[in-house]
C-alpha positions as CSV (number, residue, x, y, z in Angstrom):
1,M,27.1,-29.5,-17.4
2,T,30.7,-28.6,-17.0
3,D,33.7,-29.8,-19.1
4,A,35.9,-30.5,-16.1
5,L,35.6,-30.5,-12.4
6,V,38.9,-29.8,-10.5
7,F,39.2,-30.7,-6.8
8,A,41.8,-28.0,-6.1
9,G,43.3,-26.5,-2.9
10,T,46.9,-26.9,-4.1
11,K,49.2,-25.1,-6.4
12,E,48.8,-27.8,-9.0
13,G,45.0,-27.5,-8.8
14,R,45.2,-23.8,-9.4
15,I,47.6,-24.2,-12.4
16,L,45.3,-26.9,-14.0
17,A,42.2,-24.9,-13.4
18,E,43.8,-21.9,-15.1
19,Y,45.1,-24.2,-18.0
20,L,41.6,-25.7,-18.6
21,C,39.8,-22.3,-18.4
22,S,42.0,-20.9,-21.1
23,N,41.1,-23.7,-23.5
24,L,37.6,-24.9,-22.5
25,G,34.1,-23.4,-22.3
26,K,33.2,-24.3,-18.7
27,V,35.4,-25.4,-15.8
28,T,34.4,-25.8,-12.1
29,A,36.9,-25.9,-9.2
30,S,36.0,-27.3,-5.7
31,V,37.9,-26.0,-2.7
32,A,37.4,-26.7,1.0
33,T,37.7,-23.2,2.4
34,E,36.8,-19.6,1.6
35,Y,40.6,-18.9,1.5
36,G,41.0,-21.4,-1.3
37,E,38.2,-19.7,-3.2
38,E,39.9,-16.4,-2.8
39,I,43.1,-17.8,-4.3
40,L,41.2,-19.1,-7.4
41,N,39.1,-15.9,-7.9
42,V,41.8,-14.4,-10.1
43,I,41.2,-17.0,-12.8
44,S,38.8,-15.5,-15.4
45,G,35.7,-17.7,-16.2
46,L,36.3,-20.3,-13.5
47,N,33.2,-21.4,-11.6
48,I,34.2,-22.0,-7.9
49,V,32.4,-23.9,-5.2
50,H,33.7,-24.2,-1.7
51,G,33.0,-26.3,1.4
52,K,34.1,-29.5,2.9
53,R,32.3,-32.6,1.4
54,D,32.0,-36.2,2.5
55,F,31.3,-39.0,0.1
56,Q,27.7,-38.1,-0.2
57,G,28.5,-34.4,-0.7
58,I,30.9,-35.3,-3.5
59,C,28.3,-37.5,-5.2
60,E,25.8,-34.6,-5.1
61,L,28.4,-32.2,-6.6
62,L,29.1,-34.7,-9.5
63,D,25.4,-35.0,-10.1
64,Q,25.0,-31.2,-10.2
65,E,27.9,-30.5,-12.5
66,S,27.9,-33.6,-14.7
67,P,31.6,-33.2,-15.6
68,R,33.2,-34.9,-18.6
69,I,36.2,-35.6,-16.4
70,V,37.2,-35.1,-12.8
71,V,40.7,-33.9,-11.9
72,D,41.9,-34.7,-8.3
73,A,44.6,-32.2,-7.4
74,T,44.0,-32.3,-3.6
75,H,46.8,-32.3,-1.1
76,I,48.9,-35.5,-0.8
77,Y,47.8,-35.8,2.9
78,A,44.1,-35.5,2.1
79,C,43.8,-39.3,1.7
80,E,40.1,-39.5,2.7
81,V,39.1,-36.8,0.2
82,T,41.0,-38.6,-2.6
83,E,39.4,-42.0,-1.8
84,N,35.9,-40.4,-1.7
85,V,36.4,-38.6,-5.0
86,K,37.8,-41.7,-6.7
87,R,34.9,-43.9,-5.4
88,A,32.3,-41.4,-6.5
89,C,33.7,-41.2,-10.0
90,E,33.8,-45.0,-10.3
91,D,30.1,-45.2,-9.2
92,R,29.1,-42.6,-11.8
93,K,31.5,-43.9,-14.5
94,I,33.2,-40.5,-14.8
95,P,36.8,-40.4,-16.0
96,Y,39.1,-39.7,-13.0
97,L,42.6,-38.2,-13.1
98,R,44.8,-38.0,-10.1
99,I,47.6,-35.4,-10.0
100,L,50.5,-36.1,-7.7
101,R,53.1,-33.7,-6.5
102,D,56.8,-34.3,-7.1
103,T,58.2,-35.5,-3.8
104,R,61.8,-36.2,-2.9
105,A,63.7,-37.5,0.1
106,A,65.5,-34.8,2.1
107,E,69.1,-35.1,3.2
108,N,70.0,-35.1,6.9
109,A,66.4,-35.1,8.0
110,V,64.6,-37.0,10.8
111,Y,61.4,-38.7,9.6
112,V,58.6,-39.5,12.1
113,D,55.2,-41.2,11.5
114,S,53.0,-38.7,13.2
115,V,52.8,-35.3,14.9
116,K,52.6,-37.0,18.3
117,E,55.8,-38.9,17.6
118,G,57.5,-35.7,16.3
119,A,56.5,-33.8,19.5
120,A,58.0,-36.6,21.6
121,Y,61.2,-36.5,19.6
122,L,61.5,-32.7,20.0
123,D,60.6,-32.8,23.7
124,A,63.7,-34.9,24.3
125,G,65.9,-32.4,22.6
126,E,66.9,-28.8,23.3
127,G,66.6,-25.6,21.3
128,N,63.8,-23.6,19.7
129,I,61.5,-25.1,17.1
130,L,59.9,-23.5,14.0
131,I,56.7,-25.4,13.1
132,T,55.5,-25.0,9.5
133,T,52.8,-27.7,9.3
134,G,49.8,-25.5,9.9
135,S,47.4,-25.0,12.8
136,K,45.3,-28.1,12.8
137,E,47.7,-30.3,14.8
138,L,49.3,-27.7,17.0
139,K,47.5,-29.2,20.0
140,E,49.9,-32.1,20.0
141,Y,52.8,-29.8,20.8
142,T,51.2,-28.6,24.0
143,A,52.2,-31.9,25.6
144,M,55.8,-30.8,25.4
145,K,57.4,-29.2,28.4
146,N,58.3,-25.5,27.9
147,Y,56.4,-25.6,24.5
148,K,55.4,-21.9,24.9
149,E,59.0,-20.9,25.1
150,R,60.5,-23.3,22.6
151,C,57.9,-23.5,19.8
152,F,57.2,-20.9,17.1
153,A,54.2,-21.7,14.8
154,R,53.9,-20.4,11.3
155,V,50.2,-20.5,10.2
156,L,47.8,-18.9,7.8
157,S,46.8,-15.3,8.4
158,L,43.1,-16.0,9.0
159,P,41.2,-14.6,12.1
160,Q,39.8,-18.0,13.1
161,V,43.3,-19.6,12.8
162,V,45.0,-17.0,14.9
163,N,42.2,-17.2,17.6
164,M,42.6,-21.0,17.8
165,C,46.4,-20.7,18.2
166,D,46.0,-18.1,20.9
167,A,43.7,-20.5,22.8
168,L,46.5,-23.1,22.7
169,G,49.1,-20.7,24.1
170,F,50.8,-19.8,20.8
171,R,50.8,-16.0,20.8
172,G,53.0,-12.9,20.5
173,S,56.3,-13.4,18.8
174,H,55.8,-17.2,19.0
175,L,52.9,-17.0,16.4
176,I,53.8,-16.1,12.8
177,A,50.7,-15.5,10.7
178,M,51.7,-15.3,7.1
179,Q,50.7,-16.5,3.7
180,G,53.3,-18.3,1.5
181,P,54.9,-19.3,-0.7
182,F,58.2,-18.8,1.3
183,S,61.5,-18.7,-0.5
184,K,64.7,-20.3,0.9
185,E,65.9,-16.8,2.0
186,M,62.6,-16.1,3.9
187,N,62.7,-19.5,5.6
188,A,66.4,-18.9,6.6
189,A,65.6,-15.4,7.9
190,M,62.8,-16.8,10.1
191,L,65.0,-19.6,11.4
192,K,67.7,-17.1,12.4
193,Q,65.1,-14.7,13.9
194,V,63.7,-17.3,16.2
195,K,67.1,-18.9,16.8
196,A,65.7,-22.3,15.8
197,S,67.5,-25.6,16.2
198,Y,64.6,-27.5,14.5
199,L,62.4,-27.0,11.5
200,V,59.2,-29.1,11.4
201,T,57.5,-29.7,8.1
202,K,55.6,-32.3,6.0
203,E,56.9,-33.8,2.8
204,S,54.7,-31.6,0.6
205,G,56.7,-31.5,-2.6
206,D,58.3,-28.6,-4.4
207,A,54.9,-26.9,-4.8
208,G,54.5,-26.9,-1.0
209,G,57.9,-25.3,-0.5
210,F,59.6,-28.5,0.8
211,E,62.8,-27.9,-1.2
212,E,63.0,-24.3,0.1
213,K,62.7,-25.5,3.6
214,C,65.3,-28.2,3.1
215,K,67.8,-25.7,1.7
216,A,67.2,-23.1,4.5
217,A,67.6,-25.8,7.2
218,K,70.9,-26.9,5.7
219,E,72.2,-23.3,5.3
220,C,71.3,-22.5,8.9
221,G,72.5,-25.8,10.4
222,V,69.1,-26.7,11.6
223,T,67.7,-30.3,12.0
224,L,64.7,-30.9,9.6
225,V,61.9,-32.9,11.2
226,V,59.6,-34.4,8.6
227,I,56.1,-35.5,9.8
228,G,54.9,-38.7,8.1
229,K,55.1,-39.8,4.6
230,P,52.1,-39.6,2.3
231,K,50.3,-42.8,1.2
232,E,51.6,-44.4,-1.9
233,E,49.3,-43.4,-4.7
234,E,48.9,-44.0,-8.4
235,G,48.7,-40.8,-10.5
236,I,50.6,-38.6,-12.9
237,S,52.6,-35.4,-12.6
238,L,51.3,-31.9,-13.3
239,W,52.9,-31.7,-16.7
240,E,51.7,-35.2,-17.6
241,G,48.3,-34.1,-16.6
242,K,48.4,-31.2,-19.0
243,R,49.3,-33.5,-21.9
244,Y,46.5,-35.9,-20.9
245,L,43.9,-33.2,-20.7
246,A,44.9,-31.7,-24.1
247,E,44.5,-35.1,-25.7
248,F,41.3,-35.9,-23.8
249,F,39.5,-32.7,-24.9
250,G,41.4,-32.4,-28.3
251,F,42.6,-28.8,-27.9
252,T,45.9,-27.2,-28.8
253,P,46.8,-24.2,-26.6
254,K,48.2,-21.1,-28.3
255,Q,51.9,-21.2,-27.4
256,E,53.7,-18.2,-25.8
257,I,57.5,-18.4,-26.3
258,A,60.3,-16.5,-24.6
259,L,64.0,-16.5,-25.5
260,I,65.7,-16.1,-22.2
261,G,69.3,-15.3,-21.4
262,I,70.2,-17.1,-18.2
263,G,73.6,-15.4,-17.6
264,M,76.3,-17.6,-16.2
265,G,74.1,-20.5,-15.2
266,N,73.5,-19.4,-11.7
267,R,69.8,-19.1,-10.8
268,D,70.5,-16.1,-8.6
269,L,71.8,-14.1,-11.5
270,L,68.6,-14.2,-13.6
271,T,66.4,-11.2,-14.0
272,G,63.1,-11.2,-12.1
273,E,61.2,-11.1,-15.4
274,A,63.1,-14.2,-16.7
275,L,62.7,-16.2,-13.5
276,K,59.0,-15.4,-13.3
277,W,58.5,-16.6,-16.9
278,I,60.4,-19.8,-16.3
279,E,58.5,-20.6,-13.2
280,E,55.2,-20.1,-15.0
281,S,56.2,-22.2,-18.0
282,D,54.9,-25.6,-19.0
283,L,58.1,-26.4,-21.0
284,I,61.7,-25.4,-20.8
285,I,64.2,-26.0,-23.6
286,G,67.9,-25.8,-23.5
287,A,71.2,-27.5,-22.9
288,K,71.2,-29.8,-19.9
289,R,73.5,-27.6,-17.8
290,M,70.9,-24.8,-18.2
291,T,67.7,-26.8,-17.7
292,E,68.8,-28.7,-14.7
293,L,68.4,-25.5,-12.6
294,F,64.7,-25.7,-13.1
295,E,64.0,-29.5,-13.3
296,D,61.5,-29.8,-10.4
297,G,58.8,-32.0,-11.9
298,E,56.4,-29.1,-12.4
299,R,57.2,-28.6,-16.1
300,E,58.4,-30.6,-19.0
301,V,62.1,-30.4,-20.1
302,C,63.7,-30.8,-23.6
303,H,67.5,-30.9,-23.9
304,A,68.0,-29.1,-27.2
305,Y,70.0,-26.1,-28.5
306,L,70.0,-26.4,-32.3
307,K,67.2,-24.5,-34.0
308,D,65.8,-27.6,-35.8
309,E,65.8,-29.5,-32.5
310,I,64.0,-26.6,-30.7
311,E,61.3,-26.4,-33.4
312,S,60.8,-30.2,-33.1
313,C,60.5,-29.9,-29.3
314,L,57.8,-27.2,-29.5
315,K,55.8,-29.2,-32.1
316,S,55.9,-32.4,-30.0
317,H,54.8,-30.4,-26.9
318,S,51.9,-28.6,-28.5
319,H,49.9,-29.0,-25.3
320,C,52.3,-26.7,-23.5
321,R,50.9,-23.1,-23.4
322,K,54.0,-21.3,-22.2
323,A,57.6,-22.2,-23.2
324,A,61.0,-20.9,-22.1
325,I,64.0,-21.4,-24.5
326,L,67.1,-21.0,-22.3
327,L,70.2,-19.5,-23.8
328,S,73.5,-19.0,-22.0
329,G,74.8,-15.5,-21.2
330,D,72.9,-12.6,-22.8
331,V,70.6,-13.0,-25.8
332,G,72.5,-10.2,-27.7
333,F,76.0,-11.4,-27.1
334,F,77.2,-14.3,-29.2
335,S,73.9,-16.0,-28.6
336,G,71.7,-18.5,-30.4
337,A,68.9,-16.0,-30.1
338,K,70.2,-14.4,-33.3
339,N,69.1,-17.4,-35.3
340,L,65.9,-18.0,-33.3
341,T,64.3,-14.6,-33.6
342,G,63.6,-15.2,-37.3
343,I,62.0,-18.5,-36.6
344,F,59.9,-17.2,-33.7
345,P,59.3,-13.5,-34.6
346,K,56.6,-13.1,-31.9
347,A,58.7,-14.6,-29.1
348,R,59.5,-12.4,-26.1
349,V,63.3,-11.8,-25.8
350,M,64.6,-11.4,-22.2
351,P,68.2,-10.3,-21.7
352,G,70.6,-11.9,-19.2
353,I,74.0,-11.1,-17.8
354,S,76.7,-11.5,-20.4
355,S,80.0,-13.3,-19.6
356,L,81.8,-10.0,-20.6
357,S,80.0,-7.8,-18.1
358,Y,80.1,-10.5,-15.3
359,F,83.8,-11.2,-15.8
360,C,84.8,-7.5,-15.9
361,S,82.8,-6.9,-12.7
362,K,84.9,-9.6,-11.1
363,L,88.2,-8.2,-12.1
364,P,87.0,-5.4,-11.6
365,C,87.3,-3.1,-14.6
366,S,85.1,-1.3,-17.1
367,W,84.3,-2.8,-20.5
368,E,82.9,0.1,-22.7
369,D,86.1,0.1,-24.8
370,V,86.5,-3.7,-25.1
371,S,86.2,-5.5,-28.4
372,S,84.7,-9.0,-28.3
373,V,85.6,-12.2,-30.2
374,S,84.3,-15.8,-30.0
375,L,86.4,-18.8,-30.9
376,H,83.5,-21.2,-31.0
377,G,84.0,-22.8,-34.4
378,K,86.1,-20.1,-35.9
379,K,89.5,-18.4,-35.8
380,D,89.6,-14.6,-35.8
381,N,92.6,-12.3,-36.2
382,V,92.8,-11.7,-32.4
383,A,96.3,-10.3,-32.6
384,G,95.3,-7.7,-35.2
385,I,92.2,-6.8,-33.2
386,L,94.2,-6.4,-30.1
387,R,96.8,-4.2,-31.8
388,E,94.0,-2.0,-33.2
389,R,91.7,-1.8,-30.1
390,G,94.0,-2.4,-27.2
391,R,91.5,-4.6,-25.2
392,V,89.8,-7.8,-26.5
393,F,87.4,-10.1,-24.7
394,V,87.6,-13.7,-26.0
395,I,85.1,-16.5,-25.5
396,L,87.1,-19.7,-25.6
397,G,85.6,-22.9,-27.1
398,K,87.7,-25.8,-26.0
399,G,90.1,-26.6,-23.2
400,D,93.2,-26.0,-25.3
401,D,92.0,-22.7,-26.9
402,L,93.8,-20.5,-24.4
403,Q,97.2,-22.0,-25.0
404,G,96.7,-21.9,-28.8
405,L,95.6,-18.3,-28.6
406,C,98.6,-17.3,-26.5
407,R,101.0,-19.1,-28.8
408,R,99.6,-17.1,-31.7
409,L,100.1,-13.9,-29.7
410,K,103.7,-14.8,-29.0
411,D,104.3,-15.5,-32.7
412,C,102.9,-12.0,-33.4
413,G,105.3,-10.4,-30.9
414,L,102.6,-10.0,-28.2
415,E,103.9,-12.4,-25.6
416,N,103.8,-9.6,-23.0
417,A,100.1,-8.9,-23.5
418,C,98.2,-9.0,-20.2
419,V,95.8,-12.0,-20.0
420,S,93.0,-12.5,-17.4
421,V,91.3,-15.9,-17.6
422,G,87.9,-16.7,-16.1
423,E,86.8,-20.4,-15.8
424,N,83.3,-21.7,-14.9
425,L,82.0,-18.2,-14.2
426,G,79.0,-18.1,-11.8
427,Y,79.5,-21.7,-10.7
428,P,81.0,-22.8,-7.3
429,E,84.2,-23.8,-9.0
430,E,84.7,-20.3,-10.5
431,K,88.4,-19.5,-11.0
432,I,90.1,-16.3,-12.2
433,T,93.8,-16.3,-13.2
434,R,96.0,-13.4,-14.4
435,G,99.4,-13.2,-16.1
436,R,101.0,-12.5,-19.5
437,A,100.4,-14.4,-22.7
438,E,103.7,-16.3,-22.4
439,D,102.5,-17.6,-19.0
440,F,99.6,-19.6,-20.5
441,L,101.4,-21.3,-23.4
442,H,100.8,-24.8,-21.9
443,T,97.6,-24.1,-19.9
444,E,94.5,-26.2,-20.2
445,T,91.2,-24.6,-19.1
446,S,87.6,-25.6,-18.5
447,S,85.4,-25.7,-21.6
448,L,83.4,-22.8,-20.0
449,S,86.2,-20.2,-20.1
450,V,86.8,-16.6,-21.3
451,C,89.7,-14.3,-21.3
452,L,90.5,-10.6,-21.4
453,L,93.5,-9.5,-23.4
454,E,95.1,-6.0,-22.8
455,L,98.0,-4.1,-24.2
456,K,99.5,-1.6,-21.7
457,E,101.1,0.5,-24.5
458,E,98.9,1.8,-27.3
459,A,99.9,0.7,-30.8
460,V,100.3,3.1,-33.7
461,C,97.0,3.1,-35.4
462,T,97.8,5.0,-38.7
463,C,99.3,3.4,-41.8
464,G,102.9,4.3,-42.8
465,I,105.2,1.8,-41.2
466,G,108.8,3.0,-41.6
467,D,110.7,1.4,-44.4
468,H,113.5,0.5,-42.0
469,A,111.0,-1.7,-40.0
470,F,110.6,-4.2,-42.8
471,I,112.9,-7.2,-43.5
472,R,114.5,-6.3,-46.8
473,G,116.2,-8.4,-49.5
474,N,117.0,-7.7,-53.1
475,V,113.4,-7.4,-53.9
476,P,112.0,-3.9,-54.8
477,M,109.8,-2.4,-52.1
478,T,107.0,0.2,-52.3
479,K,108.2,3.2,-50.2
480,E,106.2,4.2,-47.1
481,E,104.9,7.5,-48.5
482,I,103.5,5.7,-51.6
483,R,102.1,3.0,-49.4
484,S,100.1,5.6,-47.4
485,I,98.6,7.0,-50.5
486,I,97.8,3.6,-51.9
487,L,96.0,2.7,-48.7
488,S,94.0,5.9,-49.0
489,K,93.0,5.1,-52.6
490,M,92.0,1.5,-51.6
491,K,89.2,2.8,-49.3
492,L,89.3,-0.4,-47.3
493,T,86.7,-1.6,-44.9
494,R,87.6,-3.5,-41.7
495,K,86.2,-6.8,-43.2
496,A,87.6,-6.3,-46.7
497,V,88.9,-9.3,-48.8
498,V,91.9,-7.9,-50.6
499,Y,94.3,-9.2,-53.3
500,D,97.8,-7.7,-53.4
501,I,99.1,-8.9,-56.7
502,G,102.9,-8.8,-57.2
503,A,103.3,-8.3,-53.5
504,G,107.2,-8.1,-53.5
505,T,108.5,-7.8,-49.9
506,G,104.9,-7.7,-48.6
507,S,105.1,-4.1,-47.3
508,V,101.8,-3.2,-48.9
509,S,100.3,-6.5,-47.8
510,V,101.2,-6.0,-44.2
511,E,99.7,-2.5,-44.2
512,L,96.5,-3.8,-45.9
513,A,96.2,-6.6,-43.3
514,R,96.6,-4.2,-40.4
515,T,94.0,-1.9,-41.8
516,A,91.4,-4.6,-42.8
517,F,92.1,-6.4,-39.5
518,L,88.8,-8.2,-39.5
519,G,89.2,-9.2,-43.2
520,E,91.6,-11.3,-45.3
521,V,94.5,-10.2,-47.4
522,Y,96.0,-12.5,-50.1
523,A,99.6,-11.7,-51.1
524,I,100.1,-13.1,-54.6
525,E,103.8,-13.4,-55.6
526,E,105.6,-15.7,-58.1
527,K,109.3,-15.0,-57.1
528,P,110.5,-17.5,-54.4
529,E,112.8,-15.0,-52.8
530,A,109.9,-12.5,-52.4
531,V,107.6,-15.2,-51.1
532,E,110.1,-15.8,-48.3
533,L,110.3,-12.1,-47.5
534,I,106.5,-11.8,-47.3
535,L,106.4,-14.8,-44.8
536,K,109.1,-13.2,-42.6
537,N,107.4,-9.8,-42.6
538,K,104.0,-11.5,-41.9
539,K,105.5,-13.1,-38.8
540,K,107.3,-9.9,-37.7
541,F,104.2,-7.8,-37.8
542,G,101.8,-10.5,-36.5
543,T,99.3,-10.2,-39.4
544,E,97.4,-13.5,-39.0
545,N,94.9,-12.4,-41.6
546,L,97.6,-12.2,-44.3
547,F,97.8,-15.3,-46.5
548,V,100.7,-15.8,-48.9
549,V,99.8,-17.3,-52.3
550,P,102.9,-18.4,-54.3
551,G,102.5,-18.4,-58.0
552,R,101.7,-16.4,-61.1
553,A,98.5,-14.3,-61.5
554,P,95.9,-14.8,-62.7
555,E,96.3,-18.6,-62.6
556,V,96.6,-18.9,-58.7
557,M,93.6,-16.6,-58.2
558,E,91.1,-19.2,-59.4
559,D,90.4,-20.8,-56.0
560,L,90.6,-17.6,-53.9
561,P,87.5,-16.0,-52.5
562,G,86.0,-13.1,-54.4
563,P,87.8,-9.8,-53.6
564,S,86.2,-6.6,-52.4
565,H,89.5,-4.7,-53.1
566,V,92.5,-5.3,-55.4
567,F,95.9,-3.7,-55.5
568,I,98.1,-4.6,-58.5
569,G,101.7,-3.6,-57.9
570,G,103.2,-6.0,-60.5
571,S,101.3,-7.8,-63.2
572,G,104.1,-9.6,-65.1
573,G,102.6,-8.5,-68.4
574,N,99.1,-10.1,-67.5
575,L,97.3,-6.9,-66.5
576,K,94.3,-7.5,-68.8
577,E,93.9,-11.1,-67.8
578,I,94.2,-10.3,-64.1
579,I,91.5,-7.6,-64.3
580,E,89.2,-10.0,-66.2
581,M,89.6,-12.6,-63.4
582,V,88.9,-10.0,-60.7
583,L,85.7,-8.8,-62.4
584,K,84.7,-12.4,-63.0
585,K,84.8,-12.9,-59.2
586,N,83.3,-9.6,-58.2
587,L,82.1,-7.0,-60.8
588,R,82.1,-4.3,-58.2
589,A,85.6,-4.8,-56.7
590,G,87.6,-1.7,-56.3
591,I,90.9,-1.8,-58.2
592,V,94.1,0.2,-57.8
593,V,97.1,-0.3,-60.2
594,S,100.5,1.3,-59.6
595,A,102.8,1.9,-62.6
596,V,106.4,3.2,-62.9
597,S,107.5,2.3,-66.4
598,L,106.1,4.1,-69.4
599,E,105.0,0.8,-70.9
600,T,103.0,-0.2,-67.8
601,I,101.5,3.3,-67.6
602,G,100.3,3.0,-71.1
603,E,98.9,-0.5,-70.5
604,A,97.1,0.6,-67.3
605,F,95.6,3.7,-69.0
606,G,94.2,1.5,-71.8
607,E,92.7,-1.0,-69.4
608,M,91.1,1.7,-67.2
609,K,89.6,3.3,-70.4
610,A,88.2,-0.1,-71.4
611,L,86.6,-0.5,-68.0
612,E,84.9,2.8,-68.4
613,E,83.4,1.9,-71.8
614,R,82.4,-1.7,-70.9
615,F,81.1,-1.3,-67.4
616,G,80.6,2.4,-66.8
617,R,83.2,2.4,-64.0
618,K,85.0,5.6,-62.9
619,T,88.7,6.2,-63.2
620,E,91.0,8.5,-61.3
621,I,94.7,8.8,-62.1
622,T,97.2,10.2,-59.6
623,A,100.9,11.0,-60.3
624,L,103.2,11.0,-57.3
625,S,106.7,12.2,-56.9
626,V,108.4,12.0,-53.5
627,A,111.7,13.7,-52.5
628,K,113.4,12.8,-49.3
629,S,116.4,14.5,-47.6
630,K,119.9,13.1,-47.8
631,V,122.9,14.4,-45.8
632,L,125.8,15.5,-48.0
633,G,128.6,16.8,-45.7
634,E,127.1,19.7,-43.8
635,Y,124.1,20.0,-46.1
636,H,120.7,18.3,-46.6
637,M,119.8,17.7,-50.2
638,M,116.4,16.6,-51.4
639,M,116.7,13.5,-53.5
640,G,113.7,12.7,-55.8
641,G,112.4,9.2,-56.4
642,N,110.9,7.8,-59.6
643,P,107.5,9.2,-60.3
644,V,104.7,6.7,-59.6
645,Y,101.3,6.6,-61.3
646,L,98.2,5.3,-59.5
647,F,95.2,4.2,-61.5
648,E,92.0,3.8,-59.5
649,S,88.9,2.1,-61.0
650,Y,85.7,2.0,-59.0
651,V,81.9,1.7,-59.2
652,L,79.9,4.7,-57.9
């Protein structure tokens, strides 16, 4: 007794036989020829019987195997076999399942009812003919005049087939003995080789290579001649068959999952490994623009891209053995794969071509020194990154993102930055535009767009902006030499969250923001005149990550995010309260206090001592005295400034 008997001979039959074998104890497959048996021999554990059977022969096979179900996956043109299998199952009351190929009408094709009618149509025309319907009906073409010169037959590479074709007059270069499947490119190459004007085929569905023939004929400007239409049948698709069989036998296959980067959305740009996995999958999951590349009826499709939706799809398709989760671009470049690897730790991860590498290859330019930013759902300090790195690649999220980005660059004094824009990369409507930031202030783009920003002149990358560069008022300003040492003591990271308390003109705030260009700097200042100066200097130096907080510390600090670093240049007599608020938000925050007056020096020393005793923090005190030259007549005199004390408190 066998669990299932599969009448195979087609790609669907082979797939279902393999699917059943991997989940059941005993499966038998019936094929008509030795060649069919050879194809199925690779399936481990499959019992194969071959030979052509009439109704009686099929009945005898059913009696011998006693299957729990019969799966009919024979060719759509094998109408007599299907009728006999169906009738035999009805007689023996065995469940019968008919699997149908996905068939679609071809554009710009000539349909004829029979090979004889097709031969007559071709005989009335001119030009060479590539016949891809096999060897059995080649005799009909011998009635055509000049058939030996015009006709090229593609048949199976079996000795008996070749001998039969030779006897009919199909020989030499007019006989192509090859085993498929044949890609669009292979079909096109053959059409060009034989200088064909016609391609003859049957409507055999995607599994029979019909779509590849249609595309090749269209590409080569060849007329497609389709022989007959299969009889209308009742049945289900391949993937519906898998679902039915899993429910019928009550098994749940062990799922294999792959996270696949599909690059720009062009099938030709996938890696061979990724394409092979997708083609072998029972289920593909992804956004519609990704899955539509592979929706051919051979596998189930789920339109989902959020992790909860993907998990739900996999659970509701537990009968699927192999699943492909499609992700745009490369799985390691701003990809949803980052969130999915934790959910599916055993999933295969297959890289794709990133939008960065693809776009730079189109410009062309190298990209090893390019920083990358995505504007999908967030706003980065692109101007700061551009100043720091010189070249920035930006993934745009909406149609108006480019103009908004370029306006921000202009506000930061970067209106002359070079901008290269790529829209719909990898698609037929791909478009690449170049210019300066000010050229794109009113430009709408496709939602699938990227850009590369470049500065032709390198920006100064050290701290120490000259005092003369800042907009000054009557507000005291920390001098550039002192600022440089303050920044050294701050020990900032690129993503630091910094408070500058008592920010004055904003000179320290600007330097902090340029150093922590991926972080945030909050300039806290209570004097209105100083607040205006900070805003002006923020705009002048294009520090988008600098946020001005008007008001008195520590009150205005309550709603700010916890700091990683704090500089206190002016406390207004609230040094103790400010430090307490900082430690309430982050006990490990690094703190630097500057003091000039004796009173503030004494207060700062006391607070640092208290931090050592209460929290075991370390303190360093640095006294600075800077003298700068001043011209007096013919002489240069060194003029000393007020000594400055820096108190640094940190956790080891």
